[in-house]
C-alpha positions as CSV (number, residue, x, y, z in Angstrom):
1,M,0.0,0.0,0.0
2,V,1.3,3.5,-0.9
3,T,2.0,5.7,2.1
4,I,1.5,9.4,1.8
5,G,3.3,11.6,4.4
6,I,1.8,14.8,5.7
7,P,3.9,17.3,7.7
8,R,2.1,18.1,10.9
9,A,2.8,21.8,10.7
10,L,1.8,25.1,9.0
11,I,-0.8,24.3,6.3
12,Y,-1.8,21.0,8.0
13,W,-3.5,23.0,10.8
14,K,-5.5,25.0,8.3
15,Q,-7.7,21.9,7.8
16,P,-6.7,19.4,10.5
17,Y,-7.9,15.8,9.8
18,F,-9.3,16.8,6.3
19,W,-6.3,15.6,4.3
20,E,-5.5,12.5,6.2
21,T,-9.2,11.5,6.0
22,F,-9.3,12.3,2.3
23,F,-6.3,10.1,1.4
24,E,-7.4,7.3,3.7
25,E,-10.8,7.2,2.0
26,L,-8.9,6.9,-1.3
27,G,-7.2,3.8,0.0
28,F,-3.8,5.2,0.9
29,K,-2.0,4.8,4.2
30,V,-1.2,8.2,5.8
31,L,1.9,8.9,7.9
32,L,1.7,12.1,9.9
33,S,5.0,13.5,11.2
34,P,5.0,13.5,15.1
35,S,4.1,16.5,17.3
36,T,6.6,19.2,17.1
37,N,9.6,18.7,19.4
38,K,13.1,20.1,19.9
39,E,14.7,17.8,17.3
40,I,12.2,18.7,14.6
41,V,12.7,22.4,15.2
42,E,16.5,22.1,15.1
43,M,16.3,20.2,11.8
44,G,14.2,23.0,10.3
45,V,16.4,25.8,11.6
46,K,19.5,24.2,10.1
47,V,18.1,24.3,6.5
48,A,16.1,27.5,6.7
49,D,17.2,30.9,5.6
50,P,17.8,33.2,8.7
51,E,15.0,35.6,7.4
52,T,12.5,32.8,7.2
53,C,9.6,33.0,9.7
54,F,9.6,30.6,12.6
55,S,6.5,28.8,11.3
56,N,8.3,27.9,8.1
57,K,11.3,26.6,10.0
58,V,9.1,24.3,11.9
59,Y,7.5,23.1,8.7
60,W,10.9,22.2,7.2
61,G,11.7,20.2,10.2
62,H,8.5,18.1,9.8
63,L,9.2,17.7,6.1
64,L,12.7,16.4,6.8
65,W,11.4,14.0,9.4
66,L,9.2,12.4,6.8
67,D,11.9,12.0,4.2
68,G,12.6,8.4,3.4
69,K,9.7,7.1,5.6
70,C,6.9,7.2,3.0
71,D,6.3,6.9,-0.7
72,L,5.0,10.5,-1.3
73,I,4.9,13.7,0.8
74,F,1.9,15.8,0.3
75,V,2.7,19.5,0.0
76,P,-0.1,21.5,-1.6
77,R,0.5,24.9,-3.2
78,L,-2.1,27.2,-1.5
79,K,-2.6,30.4,-3.3
80,A,-6.2,31.7,-2.8
81,V,-9.4,30.6,-1.1
82,A,-13.0,31.6,-1.5
83,E,-14.3,33.2,1.7
84,H,-18.0,33.5,2.3
85,S,-19.6,36.2,4.4
86,F,-23.2,36.4,5.6
87,I,-25.3,39.6,5.4
88,S,-28.5,39.1,7.4
89,H,-32.1,39.5,6.2
90,P,-35.3,39.1,8.2
91,R,-35.9,35.7,6.5
92,F,-32.8,34.9,4.6
93,A,-29.0,35.5,4.7
94,R,-27.1,36.7,1.6
95,V,-23.9,34.8,1.1
96,T,-21.2,36.9,-0.6
97,E,-17.9,35.5,-1.9
98,E,-14.4,36.9,-2.0
99,K,-11.1,35.4,-3.2
100,L,-8.4,36.0,-0.6
101,E,-4.8,35.1,-0.8
102,Y,-2.8,32.9,1.5
103,C,0.6,34.0,2.8
104,P,3.1,34.3,-0.1
105,K,5.4,31.8,1.6
106,F,2.7,29.1,1.0
107,F,3.1,29.6,-2.8
108,G,6.6,28.2,-2.9
109,L,6.4,25.3,-0.4
110,P,6.3,22.5,-3.1
111,D,9.3,23.9,-5.0
112,L,11.5,24.3,-1.9
113,S,10.3,20.9,-0.6
114,K,11.6,19.2,-3.8
115,I,15.0,20.7,-3.2
116,L,15.1,19.6,0.5
117,V,14.0,16.0,0.3
118,K,14.5,13.0,-1.9
119,T,11.0,11.6,-1.4
120,P,8.7,12.5,-4.3
121,I,6.4,15.5,-3.6
122,L,2.7,15.1,-4.3
123,T,1.3,18.6,-5.0
124,E,-1.5,20.5,-6.6
125,T,-2.2,24.2,-6.9
126,F,-5.3,25.3,-5.0
127,D,-6.3,28.7,-6.4
128,E,-10.0,29.5,-6.2
129,R,-9.5,32.6,-8.3
130,K,-9.1,30.2,-11.2
131,E,-11.1,27.1,-10.3
132,N,-13.1,25.8,-7.3
133,F,-11.7,23.5,-4.6
134,K,-13.6,20.5,-5.8
135,K,-12.2,20.7,-9.4
136,T,-8.7,20.9,-8.0
137,L,-9.3,17.9,-5.9
138,Q,-10.5,16.0,-9.0
139,R,-7.1,16.7,-10.6
140,L,-5.3,15.6,-7.5
141,G,-7.4,12.4,-7.5
142,K,-6.5,11.8,-11.2
143,K,-2.8,12.0,-10.3
144,L,-3.4,9.3,-7.8
145,K,-5.2,7.2,-10.5
146,K,-8.6,7.6,-8.8
147,N,-11.8,8.2,-10.7
148,K,-14.3,11.1,-10.1
149,E,-16.7,9.1,-8.0
150,E,-13.9,7.9,-5.7
151,T,-12.5,11.4,-5.3
152,K,-16.0,12.8,-4.7
153,R,-16.7,10.2,-1.9
154,A,-13.4,10.9,-0.3
155,F,-14.1,14.7,-0.4
156,E,-17.5,14.3,1.2
157,T,-16.2,12.1,4.0
158,A,-13.3,14.4,4.7
159,S,-15.7,17.4,4.7
160,L,-18.0,15.7,7.1
161,K,-15.1,15.1,9.5
162,E,-14.1,18.8,9.2
163,K,-17.6,19.9,9.8
164,E,-17.9,17.7,12.9
165,L,-14.7,19.2,14.3
166,K,-16.0,22.7,13.7
167,Q,-19.3,21.9,15.4
168,K,-17.4,20.5,18.4
169,E,-15.2,23.7,18.6
170,E,-18.3,25.9,18.6
171,K,-20.0,23.7,21.3
172,D,-16.9,23.9,23.4
173,F,-16.9,27.7,22.9
174,L,-20.4,28.0,24.2
175,E,-19.4,26.1,27.4
176,K,-16.3,28.2,27.9
177,I,-18.0,31.5,27.5
178,K,-20.3,30.6,30.4
179,S,-17.3,30.0,32.7
180,Q,-17.0,32.2,35.8
181,K,-13.2,32.3,35.3
182,P,-11.6,35.2,33.5
183,K,-11.9,34.5,29.8
184,I,-8.7,35.1,27.7
185,V,-8.9,34.9,23.9
186,L,-5.8,33.7,22.1
187,I,-5.4,35.1,18.7
188,S,-3.0,33.6,16.2
189,H,-2.7,31.3,13.1
190,P,-4.0,27.8,13.8
191,Y,-0.4,26.4,13.4
192,N,0.6,28.5,16.4
193,L,-2.5,27.9,18.5
194,Y,-2.7,24.1,18.2
195,D,1.0,23.3,18.3
196,E,1.8,23.1,22.0
197,Y,5.5,23.0,21.5
198,V,5.5,26.1,19.3
199,N,3.4,28.2,21.7
200,L,5.2,26.8,24.8
201,R,2.0,25.2,26.2
202,M,0.4,28.6,26.6
203,K,-3.1,27.2,27.1
204,E,-1.9,25.0,29.9
205,K,-0.1,27.9,31.6
206,L,-3.2,30.1,31.5
207,E,-5.4,27.4,32.9
208,K,-2.9,27.0,35.8
209,L,-3.2,30.7,36.4
210,G,-7.0,30.4,36.8
211,A,-8.0,31.6,33.3
212,E,-10.4,30.1,30.7
213,P,-8.4,30.3,27.5
214,I,-10.4,30.4,24.2
215,F,-8.8,30.0,20.8
216,V,-10.0,32.5,18.2
217,D,-10.7,29.6,15.9
218,E,-13.4,28.5,18.4
219,V,-15.3,31.8,18.2
220,P,-18.3,31.3,16.0
221,N,-18.8,33.9,13.2
222,P,-21.5,34.5,10.6
223,K,-19.6,32.5,8.0
224,S,-20.1,29.1,6.5
225,D,-17.4,26.5,6.6
226,R,-15.6,26.1,3.4
227,S,-16.5,22.5,2.6
228,P,-20.1,23.1,1.2
229,F,-19.1,26.2,-0.8
230,L,-22.5,27.8,-0.3
231,M,-23.5,30.6,-2.6
232,G,-26.7,32.7,-3.2
233,W,-29.6,32.9,-0.8
234,V,-29.5,30.5,2.2
235,A,-32.4,29.7,4.5
236,Q,-31.9,31.3,7.9
237,P,-32.6,28.0,9.9
238,F,-29.7,26.3,8.2
239,L,-27.3,29.0,9.5
240,K,-28.2,28.5,13.1
241,G,-25.4,26.0,13.5
242,C,-22.9,28.6,12.4
243,G,-23.8,31.0,15.2
244,E,-26.1,34.0,15.4
245,I,-26.4,36.1,12.2
246,L,-25.8,39.7,13.1
247,N,-26.6,42.9,11.2
248,K,-23.7,45.2,10.4
249,S,-25.3,47.8,12.7
250,Q,-24.8,45.4,15.6
251,F,-21.1,45.4,15.1
252,P,-18.8,48.0,16.8
253,N,-17.5,50.6,14.4
254,L,-14.1,49.1,13.6
255,N,-11.5,51.1,11.6
256,W,-9.5,48.5,9.6
257,P,-8.9,48.0,5.9
258,K,-10.0,45.2,3.8
259,F,-7.1,42.7,3.9
260,H,-6.4,40.6,0.9
261,W,-4.9,37.8,3.1
262,E,-7.4,35.2,4.2
263,F,-6.0,35.2,7.7
264,G,-6.2,39.0,8.2
265,N,-9.7,39.2,6.9
266,E,-10.8,36.2,9.0
267,I,-9.3,37.5,12.2
268,M,-10.8,40.9,11.9
269,E,-14.3,39.3,11.4
270,K,-13.7,37.1,14.4
271,I,-12.8,40.2,16.5
272,Q,-16.3,41.7,15.7
273,R,-17.7,38.6,17.4
274,I,-15.3,38.6,20.3
275,L,-16.3,42.2,21.2
276,S,-19.9,41.0,21.7
277,Y,-18.9,38.7,24.6
278,N,-17.7,39.4,28.1
279,I,-14.0,38.7,27.9
280,A,-11.3,39.6,30.3
281,G,-8.3,39.9,28.0
282,V,-6.7,39.1,24.7
283,I,-3.3,37.6,23.9
284,E,-1.9,37.7,20.3
285,I,0.8,35.2,19.5
286,S,3.0,35.9,16.5
287,S,5.8,33.9,14.8
288,F,9.1,35.9,14.5
289,G,9.5,37.1,10.9
290,C,5.8,36.9,10.0
291,G,5.1,39.8,7.6
292,C,1.3,39.3,7.7
293,D,1.2,39.5,11.5
294,A,3.4,42.6,11.5
295,V,0.7,44.5,9.6
296,I,-2.4,43.0,11.3
297,K,-1.1,43.4,14.8
298,E,-1.5,47.2,14.8
299,F,-5.2,47.0,13.9
300,V,-5.8,44.1,16.4
301,E,-4.2,45.9,19.3
302,K,-5.8,49.3,18.5
303,T,-9.3,47.6,18.4
304,F,-9.0,46.0,21.8
305,K,-7.4,49.0,23.5
306,E,-10.2,51.3,22.2
307,N,-12.7,48.9,23.8
308,K,-10.6,48.9,27.0
309,I,-9.8,45.2,26.9
310,P,-6.3,44.3,28.2
311,F,-4.1,43.2,25.3
312,L,-0.8,41.3,25.3
313,Y,1.4,40.7,22.3
314,L,3.9,37.7,22.4
315,M,6.5,36.9,19.8
316,I,7.7,33.3,19.5
317,D,10.7,31.8,17.8
318,E,13.3,29.0,18.3
319,Q,14.9,31.0,21.1
320,A,11.8,31.7,23.1
321,G,12.0,30.4,26.7
322,E,9.3,29.1,28.9
323,A,10.4,31.2,31.9
324,G,10.1,34.5,30.0
325,I,6.6,33.6,28.7
326,Q,5.5,32.5,32.2
327,T,6.6,35.8,33.7
328,R,4.7,37.8,31.1
329,L,1.6,35.8,31.5
330,E,1.6,36.1,35.2
331,A,2.1,39.9,34.9
332,F,-0.8,40.1,32.4
333,M,-3.1,38.1,34.6
334,D,-2.3,40.4,37.5
335,T,-3.7,43.4,35.5
336,I,-7.1,41.7,35.0
């Protein structure tokens, strides 16, 4: 049986479980690299350019760990995604679509991967400015000698898995928001939030300090998940699972530009939702060298400070120490 390796870093956390489920449903064995550890980070740092962001260095470490352990390594080229926004109506919600770019460093991952490892790279370009996600998946399936029906079934199963995960996150959020503990929202890319080694177990540290940490990904927003690719007019009852649909007039007046990055746009939409809840503070986590974060950070910080919500900005890299992070978290909690 052919084994497909998937680096457990960076783009993996954009759609956790989707790709492994997709390939398994097609009949392949999937090998995930292990959770990030010191050895993996050191491997990535050795081959990365000094100017490369920390998240990319971690990715290269995971890629190198897989080299020689599988038949193919899956490294998609992510360029642009279709984001759907909801505008409420008394009976219906209008779904609008935008094509937003991923971080430019995602564009070149397959090319650099081919240089770094000997294992063949399985790739496909996902650019929804040119074709929708399903069509690109069909081309990927064809590369793997799978017919349209097999690829479609694998996509549907993987999408269901992704939807179930999202529903669980939103259910967990509703439980957390009821907590009597001070609620701290952690804002960052998913590959920083869900990788405990990378973020120095920040969630665990906050829990020990008596807080209720909430990942920004868990915050429901008036947006569909990407799997169904909904367009046009959607019945209001269907949208209840995605959270309450708010009128624009219900949102605070936020002064921020329309970002062309999918992450920047998504975060600012999430912040609109965050401000409607009773939260005690916000911590933004950024990878050293991240150009997108450098721009977005100013708008994120300004928004929360204007709403008198304590805000802490933390930069992480391969040199970050647990003692320093612990001290800053303790000082932050003392201000709340």
